[in-house]
C-alpha positions as CSV (number, residue, x, y, z in Angstrom):
1,M,6.2,23.1,-11.7
2,S,5.6,22.2,-8.2
3,T,7.8,23.9,-5.6
4,D,6.8,21.4,-3.0
5,P,9.9,20.3,-1.1
6,F,8.8,16.7,-0.6
7,L,7.7,16.4,-4.7
8,V,11.2,17.5,-5.3
9,M,12.7,14.7,-3.2
10,I,10.8,12.3,-4.8
11,S,11.8,13.5,-8.3
12,K,15.4,13.6,-7.3
13,M,15.1,9.9,-5.8
14,I,13.8,9.2,-9.6
15,D,16.4,11.0,-11.3
16,K,18.8,9.0,-9.8
17,R,17.3,5.4,-10.7
18,D,16.5,7.0,-14.5
19,P,19.7,6.0,-16.5
20,S,18.6,8.2,-19.5
21,Q,20.3,11.8,-19.3
22,R,18.8,13.5,-22.0
23,K,17.0,16.7,-22.3
24,R,13.3,16.1,-22.0
25,K,10.4,18.2,-22.5
26,V,8.7,17.6,-19.3
27,D,10.6,16.7,-16.1
28,N,10.0,13.8,-13.9
29,L,9.0,16.6,-11.0
30,T,5.9,17.7,-13.4
31,C,5.2,14.2,-14.3
32,I,5.2,13.1,-10.9
33,E,2.9,15.8,-10.0
34,C,0.6,14.8,-12.9
35,I,-0.1,11.6,-11.9
36,I,-0.9,12.1,-8.3
37,T,-3.5,14.4,-9.8
38,F,-4.6,11.8,-12.1
39,I,-5.0,9.0,-9.5
40,K,-7.2,12.0,-7.3
41,V,-9.5,13.1,-9.9
42,S,-9.5,10.1,-12.1
43,I,-10.1,11.7,-15.3
44,P,-9.1,10.0,-19.1
45,W,-5.4,10.3,-19.9
46,R,-6.0,12.5,-23.0
47,M,-7.0,15.5,-20.9
48,L,-4.6,15.7,-18.0
49,P,-2.3,18.2,-20.1
50,Q,-5.4,20.4,-20.4
51,L,-5.7,19.9,-16.5
52,M,-2.2,20.8,-15.8
53,H,-1.7,23.3,-18.3
54,L,0.9,21.7,-20.0
55,D,2.1,22.2,-23.6
56,C,2.5,18.5,-24.4
57,S,1.0,15.1,-25.2
58,Y,-0.7,12.9,-22.8
59,T,1.3,10.2,-24.2
60,T,4.5,12.0,-22.7
61,I,3.2,11.3,-19.2
62,Y,1.7,8.3,-19.8
63,K,4.8,6.5,-21.6
64,R,6.7,7.8,-18.5
65,Y,5.0,6.4,-16.1
66,T,4.7,2.7,-18.1
67,Y,8.5,2.9,-18.0
68,W,9.0,3.7,-14.5
69,V,6.2,0.7,-13.8
70,K,8.5,-1.8,-15.8
71,N,11.5,-0.9,-14.2
72,R,9.8,-0.8,-10.8
73,I,11.1,2.4,-9.9
74,I,8.4,3.6,-8.2
75,E,8.5,0.6,-6.1
76,E,12.0,1.0,-5.2
77,V,11.4,4.9,-4.4
78,W,8.4,4.2,-2.1
79,K,10.8,1.2,-0.3
80,E,13.8,3.9,0.1
81,L,11.3,6.4,1.9
82,L,9.7,3.3,4.1
83,G,13.3,3.0,5.4
84,I,13.7,6.6,6.2
85,Y,10.5,7.0,7.8
86,Q,11.5,3.1,9.9
87,S,14.6,5.4,11.2
88,T,12.8,8.4,11.9
89,Q,10.4,6.8,14.1
90,L,12.9,4.0,16.0
91,R,15.0,7.3,16.8
92,K,11.7,8.1,18.9
93,S,10.6,4.8,20.0
94,S,12.1,1.2,19.9
95,R,8.8,0.0,20.0
96,F,6.7,1.8,17.2
97,F,6.8,-1.3,15.0
98,N,5.9,-3.9,17.8
99,T,2.1,-3.7,16.8
100,L,1.0,-3.6,12.9
101,F,-2.5,-4.2,11.5
102,I,-3.7,-6.1,8.7
103,D,-7.0,-6.0,6.6
104,S,-8.0,-6.5,3.1
105,S,-10.8,-4.9,0.7
106,H,-12.7,-5.9,-2.6
107,I,-12.2,-3.1,-5.5
108,R,-14.6,-3.4,-8.6
109,N,-13.0,-4.6,-11.5
110,A,-13.9,-2.9,-15.2
111,Q,-11.5,-3.6,-17.4
112,G,-8.8,-6.0,-15.6
113,I,-7.2,-9.2,-16.8
114,D,-5.3,-10.4,-14.1
115,C,-6.0,-10.9,-10.2
116,T,-9.7,-10.8,-10.8
117,G,-12.1,-13.3,-8.9
118,Y,-15.9,-13.8,-8.2
119,N,-17.0,-11.5,-5.2
120,A,-19.8,-13.3,-3.6
121,L,-20.9,-9.7,-1.8
122,D,-20.8,-7.8,-5.7
123,R,-23.2,-10.6,-7.3
124,N,-20.2,-12.9,-8.4
125,R,-18.7,-10.3,-10.2
126,H,-14.9,-10.3,-10.8
127,N,-13.5,-8.3,-8.7
128,T,-9.9,-7.6,-7.3
129,K,-8.7,-7.7,-3.6
130,I,-6.4,-5.6,-2.0
131,S,-4.6,-6.6,1.2
132,C,-2.0,-4.3,3.5
133,I,-0.6,-4.1,6.6
134,C,0.1,-0.7,8.2
135,D,1.5,0.6,11.4
136,A,0.0,2.7,13.9
137,A,0.3,5.6,12.1
138,G,-1.7,4.1,9.3
139,I,1.4,4.2,7.2
140,V,1.4,1.3,4.4
141,V,4.1,-1.1,5.1
142,S,2.9,-4.1,2.8
143,C,0.5,-4.3,0.1
144,Q,-0.6,-7.1,-2.2
145,F,-3.3,-7.8,-4.7
146,Y,-5.4,-10.9,-5.2
147,P,-8.5,-12.2,-6.8
148,S,-11.2,-11.7,-4.7
149,N,-12.2,-15.2,-4.0
150,Y,-9.2,-15.5,-2.4
151,S,-9.3,-16.2,1.6
152,D,-7.9,-13.8,3.7
153,C,-5.8,-16.8,5.5
154,L,-4.2,-17.5,2.1
155,T,-3.0,-14.1,1.7
156,T,-1.3,-13.4,5.2
157,E,1.8,-15.3,4.7
158,E,2.8,-13.4,1.9
159,A,1.8,-10.1,3.0
160,V,4.2,-10.9,5.8
161,A,7.0,-12.0,3.8
162,Q,6.5,-8.9,1.4
163,L,7.1,-6.3,4.3
164,A,9.0,-3.6,3.1
165,I,10.5,-2.8,6.8
166,D,13.4,-4.3,8.4
167,L,11.6,-5.9,11.9
168,S,15.2,-6.8,13.0
169,L,15.8,-2.9,13.7
170,Q,13.4,-2.5,16.3
171,D,13.1,-3.9,20.1
172,M,13.0,-7.6,19.6
173,R,12.8,-8.1,23.4
174,R,9.0,-8.0,22.9
175,R,6.7,-9.4,20.6
176,V,5.5,-7.9,17.4
177,Y,1.9,-8.7,16.6
178,L,-0.3,-8.7,13.8
179,V,-3.5,-7.5,14.5
180,G,-6.4,-8.7,12.1
181,D,-10.2,-9.6,12.3
182,K,-12.1,-12.7,12.6
183,G,-11.3,-13.8,8.9
184,Y,-7.5,-14.1,9.6
185,I,-8.1,-16.8,12.0
186,S,-6.0,-19.4,10.9
187,K,-3.7,-22.2,13.3
188,R,-1.4,-22.7,10.1
189,V,-0.9,-19.0,9.4
190,Q,0.0,-18.6,12.9
191,V,2.6,-21.0,12.9
192,I,4.1,-19.9,10.0
193,I,4.3,-16.2,10.8
194,S,5.4,-17.5,14.4
195,G,8.4,-18.5,12.7
196,V,9.9,-15.2,11.7
197,G,8.8,-13.8,14.8
198,I,5.2,-12.3,14.5
199,T,2.3,-13.0,16.3
200,L,-1.0,-13.2,15.0
201,L,-3.8,-11.3,17.2
202,T,-7.7,-11.6,16.5
203,P,-10.9,-11.7,18.4
204,Y,-12.2,-14.9,19.0
205,R,-15.2,-16.5,17.1
206,K,-18.6,-17.2,19.1
207,D,-17.5,-20.7,18.8
208,M,-14.3,-20.7,19.6
209,K,-13.0,-21.5,23.2
210,K,-12.8,-18.2,25.0
211,Q,-9.4,-17.6,26.7
212,T,-8.0,-15.1,28.9
213,V,-6.7,-11.5,27.2
214,S,-4.7,-9.2,28.7
215,Q,-5.5,-5.7,28.6
216,E,-2.9,-4.6,26.6
217,N,-4.3,-7.0,23.9
218,K,-7.6,-6.0,24.1
219,N,-6.2,-2.1,23.2
220,R,-4.3,-3.9,20.0
221,L,-7.6,-5.0,18.7
222,K,-9.5,-1.5,19.6
223,A,-6.6,0.1,18.0
224,R,-7.1,-2.1,14.6
225,V,-9.4,1.0,13.7
226,V,-6.6,2.4,12.1
227,V,-6.5,-0.1,8.9
228,E,-10.2,0.7,8.4
229,H,-9.0,4.2,8.2
230,L,-6.4,3.6,5.9
231,F,-8.7,2.1,3.2
232,C,-11.3,5.2,4.1
233,H,-8.4,7.4,2.9
234,L,-7.4,5.3,-0.4
235,D,-10.8,5.9,-1.4
236,R,-10.4,9.8,-1.6
237,Y,-8.2,8.8,-4.7
238,R,-11.4,8.2,-7.2
239,R,-8.7,5.9,-9.6
240,F,-8.9,3.3,-6.9
241,L,-12.5,2.8,-6.9
242,V,-12.8,0.8,-10.1
243,R,-10.1,-0.9,-11.6
244,F,-9.6,0.1,-15.6
245,E,-5.9,-1.3,-15.4
246,H,-5.2,-4.3,-17.8
247,D,-2.2,-5.4,-15.7
248,C,-2.0,-5.4,-12.0
249,K,1.2,-4.1,-12.0
250,Y,0.2,-0.8,-13.5
251,F,-2.4,-0.5,-10.7
252,E,-0.4,-1.5,-7.8
253,S,2.1,1.3,-8.9
254,F,-0.9,3.9,-8.3
255,H,-1.6,2.8,-4.6
256,Q,2.4,2.8,-4.3
257,L,2.2,6.7,-5.2
258,A,-0.4,7.1,-2.9
259,F,1.2,5.6,-0.2
260,I,4.2,7.6,-0.9
261,E,2.3,11.0,-0.7
262,M,0.7,9.6,2.7
263,M,4.2,9.7,4.1
264,K,4.6,13.2,3.6
265,K,4.3,14.6,7.0
266,Y,6.6,12.0,8.4
267,V,9.6,12.4,5.9
């Protein structure tokens, strides 16, 4: 059993949401440690007990994970941790979340049956697109999955609507900027997200009329590299390189566990 205080805190959050009080052979703390190891090394489920030196069947861990996903327990724990993280960062600076960054990436699909579409960059194979919004520290505050043939402009509105942080808690006297690349340029999106107090900031295309950009906004555009580093960090989890899950909600919960682990040094 792990003695990591962060994993112990996560297991207590799951215990609080798990109505079953019966004694189990493998506790939730051990299951969390096994699943995080699973998404890092990407081995078959049946080899997991041998790797973790457990005297149980792999179905014990697998069924526990599917139970958590079906009852949205992992998602609730992720959002609760984001609330703790947000309050911690706002105590340091009320402007910490005034700049957010958005980007997307394609994931090769092997066995998925939903959220798949043609990817022109991969010989028109059916792939899945992941769209993430993160803060200046690279912590994900919104994550959505779409078919690969969805344009970035079409994903922005839902990604903003599903933000897991409360923007009303910060200093609203300053604008909240959402920084993206040229693929997010859209007048319709600008109008929609401006209704919730967010300004879309993107570089200009060559055929667009150039406008004066302040030095502060230039610095924000340069800082967009943080979201590129985020996807590089997610590639360290080998299970994310190719999607094997039939249902996208199980693949999404794997990512939420990775986002939880990324908050370890901040919470």
